MIFINU-316252 format. One record per residue (C-alpha): z, y, x. Coordinates in steps of 0.05 Angstrom, whole numbers, plus 32768, in hexadecimal, padded with zeros to 4 digits. Example, Ala and Ser with C-alpha at 12.3 -4.5 7.8 and 13.67 -1.06 7.14 Angstrom:
! MIFINU-316252
+------+------+------+
:    Z :    Y :    X :
+------+------+------+
: 809C : 7FA6 : 80F6 :
: 808F : 7FEB : 8111 :
+------+------+------+
This chain:
! MIFINU-316252
+------+------+------+
:    Z :    Y :    X :
+------+------+------+
: 867B : 8AFF : 8905 :
: 8635 : 8AE3 : 8912 :
: 8650 : 8A9C : 8911 :
: 8675 : 8AAA : 88D0 :
: 8637 : 8AC7 : 88AE :
: 860A : 8A8F : 88C5 :
: 863B : 8A58 : 88B1 :
: 8647 : 8A78 : 886D :
: 85FE : 8A7E : 885C :
: 85EE : 8A37 : 8872 :
: 862A : 8A1A : 884E :
: 861D : 8A41 : 880E :
: 85D3 : 8A2D : 880B :
: 85DC : 89E4 : 881E :
: 8615 : 89DC : 87EC :
: 85EB : 89FD : 87B6 :
: 85B2 : 89CC : 87C3 :
: 85E2 : 8991 : 87C0 :
: 85FB : 89A9 : 877C :
: 85B6 : 89BC : 8762 :
: 8598 : 8978 : 8770 :
: 85D7 : 894F : 8762 :
: 85B2 : 8927 : 872D :
: 8588 : 8908 : 8764 :
: 85C3 : 88EF : 878D :
: 85FD : 88EC : 875B :
: 85FD : 88A0 : 875D :
: 8613 : 88A5 : 87A6 :
: 8637 : 88E8 : 87AC :
: 865B : 88F4 : 876A :
: 86A4 : 88E4 : 875D :
: 86A0 : 88B9 : 871E :
: 86E9 : 88A6 : 871F :
: 8708 : 88D4 : 86EB :
: 8747 : 88AC : 86DD :
: 8769 : 88A1 : 8721 :
: 87AF : 88BB : 872F :
: 8792 : 88F2 : 875B :
: 8756 : 8902 : 8730 :
: 8758 : 8942 : 8707 :
: 8710 : 8953 : 86F9 :
: 86EE : 894C : 86B6 :
: 86A7 : 8937 : 86CB :
: 8686 : 8914 : 8707 :
: 867D : 8946 : 8740 :
: 865C : 893E : 8785 :
: 8691 : 8933 : 87B9 :
: 8668 : 8942 : 87F7 :
: 867A : 898B : 8803 :
: 8688 : 8978 : 884B :
: 863D : 8970 : 8856 :
: 8630 : 89BB : 884F :
: 866C : 89CD : 8879 :
: 8658 : 899D : 88B1 :
: 8610 : 89B5 : 88B3 :
: 8625 : 89FE : 88AF :
: 8654 : 89FC : 88EC :
: 8620 : 89D3 : 8912 :
: 85EC : 8A09 : 8902 :
: 861C : 8A3F : 8919 :
: 8629 : 8A19 : 895A :
: 85DF : 8A13 : 8968 :
: 85D5 : 8A5D : 895D :
: 860C : 8A6C : 898F :
: 85EB : 8A3C : 89C0 :
: 85A7 : 8A5E : 89BB :
: 85C5 : 8AA3 : 89BE :
: 85F4 : 8A96 : 89F8 :
: 85F3 : 8A4F : 8A15 :
: 8633 : 8A57 : 8A3C :
: 867E : 8A53 : 8A3C :
: 8686 : 8A55 : 89F0 :
: 864B : 8A2E : 89D5 :
: 8654 : 89F0 : 8A01 :
: 869C : 89DE : 89EC :
: 868C : 89F3 : 89A5 :
: 8653 : 89C0 : 89A0 :
: 867B : 898B : 89C5 :
: 86B4 : 8993 : 8994 :
: 8683 : 898B : 895A :
: 8668 : 894C : 897A :
: 86B0 : 8932 : 897F :
: 86B9 : 893E : 8935 :
: 8680 : 890F : 8921 :
: 86A8 : 88CE : 891A :
: 86DE : 88F0 : 88EF :
: 86AA : 8911 : 88C3 :
: 867E : 88D3 : 88BC :
: 86B8 : 88A6 : 88A9 :
: 86CB : 88D6 : 8871 :
: 8684 : 88E2 : 885C :
: 8673 : 8898 : 8857 :
: 86B2 : 888F : 882D :
: 8698 : 88C7 : 87FF :
: 8657 : 88A0 : 87F6 :
: 866F : 8858 : 87F4 :
: 86BB : 885B : 87E3 :
: 86C2 : 8821 : 8815 :
: 86E1 : 8842 : 8852 :
: 872C : 8836 : 8852 :
: 875F : 886C : 8865 :
: 876F : 8843 : 88A4 :
: 8726 : 8842 : 88B9 :
: 8721 : 888D : 88AE :
: 8760 : 8899 : 88D6 :
: 8745 : 886F : 8910 :
: 8703 : 8895 : 890E :
: 8729 : 88D7 : 8912 :
: 8750 : 88BD : 894D :
: 870E : 88AC : 896F :
: 86F8 : 88F4 : 8963 :
: 8739 : 890D : 8981 :
: 872E : 88E2 : 89BF :
: 86E7 : 88FC : 89C5 :
: 8702 : 8944 : 89C3 :
: 8733 : 8932 : 89FA :
: 86FB : 8918 : 8A25 :
: 86C5 : 894B : 8A15 :
: 86ED : 898D : 8A10 :
: 8731 : 897A : 8A2C :
: 8755 : 8987 : 89EA :
: 879B : 896C : 89F5 :
: 87E1 : 897F : 89E0 :
: 8803 : 8990 : 8A21 :
: 8840 : 89B6 : 8A07 :
: 886A : 89C0 : 89C9 :
: 8899 : 89F2 : 89EB :
: 88D3 : 89C0 : 89EF :
: 88E6 : 89B2 : 8A37 :
: 88F1 : 8966 : 8A37 :
: 88B5 : 8957 : 8A0B :
: 8889 : 8986 : 8A34 :
: 889D : 895E : 8A72 :
: 8886 : 891E : 8A50 :
: 8844 : 893F : 8A3B :
: 8833 : 8948 : 8A84 :
: 8824 : 88FD : 8A84 :
: 87DA : 88FA : 8A6D :
: 87DF : 88BB : 8A42 :
: 881C : 88D6 : 8A1D :
: 87F7 : 8917 : 8A0F :
: 87B9 : 88F2 : 89F8 :
: 87DF : 88C5 : 89C8 :
: 8805 : 88FF : 89A9 :
: 87C5 : 8928 : 89A3 :
: 87A0 : 88EF : 8982 :
: 87D7 : 88E3 : 894E :
: 87DE : 892E : 8941 :
: 8793 : 8939 : 8935 :
: 878C : 88FD : 8908 :
: 87CB : 8910 : 88E3 :
: 87B4 : 8957 : 88D3 :
: 876F : 893F : 88BE :
: 878F : 890D : 888E :
: 87BF : 8943 : 8876 :
: 8786 : 8972 : 8863 :
: 8767 : 8938 : 883C :
: 87A9 : 892C : 8817 :
: 87AF : 8974 : 87FF :
: 8766 : 8974 : 87E8 :
: 8778 : 8967 : 87A0 :
: 8761 : 89A3 : 8777 :
: 8729 : 89D5 : 8776 :
: 872F : 8A06 : 87B0 :
: 8771 : 89EA : 87CA :
: 8761 : 89CC : 880E :
: 8727 : 89FB : 881C :
: 874E : 8A3B : 8810 :
: 878B : 8A22 : 8837 :
: 875D : 8A10 : 8871 :
: 873A : 8A54 : 886F :
: 877D : 8A77 : 8873 :
: 878E : 8A4D : 88B0 :
: 874C : 8A5B : 88D3 :
: 8755 : 8AA6 : 88C5 :
: 8799 : 8AA0 : 88E7 :
: 8779 : 8A7C : 8922 :
: 8743 : 8AB2 : 8927 :
: 8778 : 8AE9 : 8928 :
: 87A1 : 8AC8 : 895F :
: 8763 : 8AB7 : 8987 :
: 874E : 8B00 : 8982 :
: 8793 : 8B16 : 899A :
: 878E : 8AEA : 89D9 :
: 8743 : 8AF4 : 89E3 :
: 872F : 8AAB : 89D9 :
: 86E6 : 8AB0 : 89C4 :
: 86DC : 8A65 : 89BC :
: 8713 : 8A5D : 8988 :
: 86FB : 8A9E : 8967 :
: 86B5 : 8A82 : 8960 :
: 86CD : 8A3F : 8945 :
: 86FC : 8A61 : 8913 :
: 86C7 : 8A91 : 88FA :
: 8695 : 8A58 : 88F2 :
: 86C7 : 8A2F : 88CA :
: 86DA : 8A6A : 889E :
: 8691 : 8A77 : 888D :
: 8681 : 8A2E : 8881 :
: 86BE : 8A22 : 8855 :
: 86B2 : 8A62 : 882E :
: 866B : 8A4D : 881E :
: 8687 : 8A0D : 8800 :
: 86C3 : 8A2F : 87DF :
: 8698 : 8A5C : 87B3 :
: 867A : 8A1E : 8791 :
: 86BC : 89F7 : 878F :
: 86EB : 8A2C : 8772 :
: 86F7 : 8A35 : 8739 :
: 86BD : 8A10 : 8718 :
: 86C2 : 89D0 : 8742 :
: 8677 : 89C5 : 8749 :
: 8682 : 899D : 8789 :
: 86BD : 897D : 87AD :
: 86CE : 897F : 87F6 :
: 86D2 : 8933 : 87FD :
: 86F2 : 890B : 8835 :
: 86BB : 891F : 8865 :
: 86C8 : 8968 : 885B :
: 8714 : 8960 : 885C :
: 8714 : 8938 : 889D :
: 86E3 : 8967 : 88BE :
: 870C : 89A4 : 88AC :
: 874D : 8983 : 88C1 :
: 872F : 896C : 8903 :
: 8713 : 89B1 : 8914 :
: 8755 : 89D2 : 88FF :
: 877D : 89A3 : 892C :
: 874F : 89A9 : 8968 :
: 874A : 89F5 : 8962 :
: 8796 : 89FA : 8961 :
: 879E : 89CB : 899D :
: 876A : 89F1 : 89C6 :
: 8788 : 8A35 : 89B4 :
: 87CC : 8A20 : 89CE :
: 87AF : 89FB : 8A0A :
: 8784 : 8A36 : 8A20 :
: 87B7 : 8A6E : 8A13 :
: 87FD : 8A65 : 8A2D :
: 8816 : 8AA2 : 8A08 :
: 880A : 8A7F : 89C5 :
: 8847 : 8A57 : 89B0 :
: 883B : 8A0D : 89A2 :
: 8862 : 8A17 : 8962 :
: 882F : 8A48 : 8947 :
: 87FE : 8A12 : 892F :
: 8838 : 89E7 : 8918 :
: 884F : 8A1C : 88E7 :
: 8808 : 8A2F : 88D5 :
: 87F7 : 89E8 : 88BD :
: 883D : 89D5 : 88A5 :
: 8829 : 89D1 : 885B :
: 87F7 : 8997 : 8860 :
: 881F : 8976 : 8898 :
: 8861 : 8977 : 8872 :
: 883F : 8963 : 8831 :
: 8826 : 8924 : 8856 :
: 8869 : 8914 : 8877 :
: 888E : 891F : 8835 :
: 885C : 88F2 : 8811 :
: 8867 : 88BB : 8845 :
: 88B3 : 88C2 : 883B :
: 88AC : 88BD : 87F0 :
: 887F : 8880 : 87F3 :
: 88A0 : 8858 : 882A :
: 88E9 : 886A : 8820 :
: 88F1 : 887C : 87D7 :
: 88BC : 884E : 87B8 :
: 88B4 : 8818 : 87ED :
: 8868 : 8818 : 87E9 :
: 8835 : 8820 : 8822 :
: 882E : 8867 : 883D :
: 87E4 : 8869 : 882B :
: 87F0 : 8855 : 87E3 :
: 87D4 : 888A : 87B3 :
: 8805 : 88AC : 8785 :
: 8807 : 88E6 : 8754 :
: 8845 : 890B : 876B :
: 882D : 8938 : 87A2 :
: 8847 : 897F : 879B :
: 8802 : 8998 : 8784 :
: 87FF : 895F : 8751 :
: 8843 : 8970 : 8736 :
: 882F : 89B9 : 872D :
: 87F2 : 89A2 : 8707 :
: 8818 : 8972 : 86DB :
: 8859 : 8998 : 86D0 :
: 8841 : 89E0 : 86CE :
: 87F6 : 89E3 : 86BF :
: 87F5 : 89AD : 868B :
: 8825 : 89D5 : 865F :
: 8801 : 8A17 : 866C :
: 87BD : 89FA : 865B :
: 87CC : 89BA : 8636 :
: 878B : 89A6 : 8614 :
: 8764 : 8969 : 862D :
: 8724 : 898F : 8624 :
: 86F8 : 898E : 8663 :
: 86F9 : 89DA : 8667 :
: 8745 : 89DB : 8666 :
: 874A : 89A3 : 8698 :
: 871F : 89CC : 86C7 :
: 874A : 8A09 : 86BC :
: 878A : 89E2 : 86CB :
: 876A : 89C7 : 870A :
: 8758 : 8A0B : 8725 :
: 8799 : 8A2D : 8710 :
: 87C1 : 89FB : 873A :
: 87A4 : 8A0F : 877D :
: 87BE : 8A57 : 8782 :
: 8806 : 8A3E : 8781 :
: 87F8 : 8A15 : 87C0 :
: 87D1 : 8A4D : 87E0 :
: 880F : 8A77 : 87DB :
: 883B : 8A40 : 87F6 :
: 880D : 8A37 : 8832 :
: 8809 : 8A82 : 883D :
: 8855 : 8A83 : 8844 :
: 884B : 8A5B : 8884 :
: 8808 : 8A76 : 889C :
: 881C : 8ABF : 8898 :
: 885C : 8ABC : 88C3 :
: 8837 : 8A8D : 88F3 :
: 8801 : 8AC3 : 88FB :
: 8833 : 8AFB : 8904 :
: 8861 : 8AD7 : 8935 :
: 882F : 8AAC : 895A :
: 8852 : 8AB6 : 899E :
: 889B : 8AB3 : 8988 :
: 88B4 : 8A6B : 898A :
: 88F9 : 8A75 : 896A :
: 88DD : 8A9C : 8930 :
: 88A8 : 8A68 : 8924 :
: 88DC : 8A30 : 8926 :
: 8906 : 8A56 : 88F3 :
: 88CC : 8A5D : 88C3 :
: 88BB : 8A13 : 88CB :
: 8902 : 8A03 : 88B3 :
: 88FE : 8A35 : 887B :
: 88BC : 8A18 : 8862 :
: 88D6 : 89D0 : 8862 :
: 8915 : 89E4 : 883C :
: 88EC : 8A0D : 880A :
: 88BA : 89D4 : 8800 :
: 88EF : 89A0 : 87F2 :
: 8915 : 89CF : 87C4 :
: 88D6 : 89E0 : 879D :
: 88C0 : 8997 : 8798 :
: 8903 : 897F : 877D :
: 8906 : 89B8 : 874B :
: 88C2 : 89A7 : 872F :
: 88CB : 895B : 872F :
: 890C : 8964 : 8708 :
: 88EB : 8990 : 86D4 :
: 8910 : 89CE : 86EE :
: 88D5 : 89F6 : 8706 :
: 88E6 : 8A3E : 871B :
: 88D6 : 8A6F : 86E3 :
: 88A7 : 8A98 : 870D :
: 8878 : 8A5B : 8712 :
: 8874 : 8A4F : 86C8 :
: 8837 : 8A6C : 86A4 :
: 8843 : 8A76 : 865A :
: 880E : 8A67 : 8627 :
+------+------+------+
């Protein structure tokens, strides 16, 4: 709990200072694009929330080091060092808008390779016999690990579309990781998870519902990287944890990304990285919230923005909760993965065809 408290205080204060003095750096840090297909805010807002999160978990790591420079603090700090390329690529994009998705993806892959080298974070099993045999080969394991880490980091960035969406979803996942780490006695993952929960919470308070600051690409890639690496290390270090536990836990952002690629490449014939406005969270905003709060007034736009996120929190919880309860039961986890995918596709097509379930509709 010490790491959670330290990370929360640091994140809260640093984020407050960024907001308080935004007039001094808004020309660099603010998101001035109010008309893009994925832009739903009414005024320019700093998009460097990742700065407070990064400094907060670094501060928590240093406190752990000074308190007990041993088995937990060393891999913790090495993992943070590994995250630097992924975070910097996203953070520079937040400042300059000149770092392409491909360059950010490559930087995240570099971070994943650093984590392999510095802390040995590799995917060595997915609890499927033939594939596990292939993962014994080091280069196969490293390639799959690199793609998986970069994929999850990018997935967190994709679902970062509305106030409180990505940050709350990530907090739920880190709470799940903390619970499972506690069950198996893994103090390293417990310390990482608590630090991330505190750091994200310190940002979340300023982001939801008022939207005083955005997570930004730097924050999204940092959170996604730490989430991926914590999951890999938990499974690697504890054989009783099913490899399908983290798959189910993060299935919402992962399947959102895969489904988006399918829509773009197969249905539309455009590049996978091409921005569009038909993600599930965007559809909920446009098809449900716009009718519930229909004015173009800035106050109403902010309300629509914030009212969108709880729908996706619930959707993510439908995966995170069973993953947490059945973390060591492979067949149950596989069943819930299938149920989530079917539910997601059903819900998406209902909304896109203007047939939203009645329970989702908020009347004026």
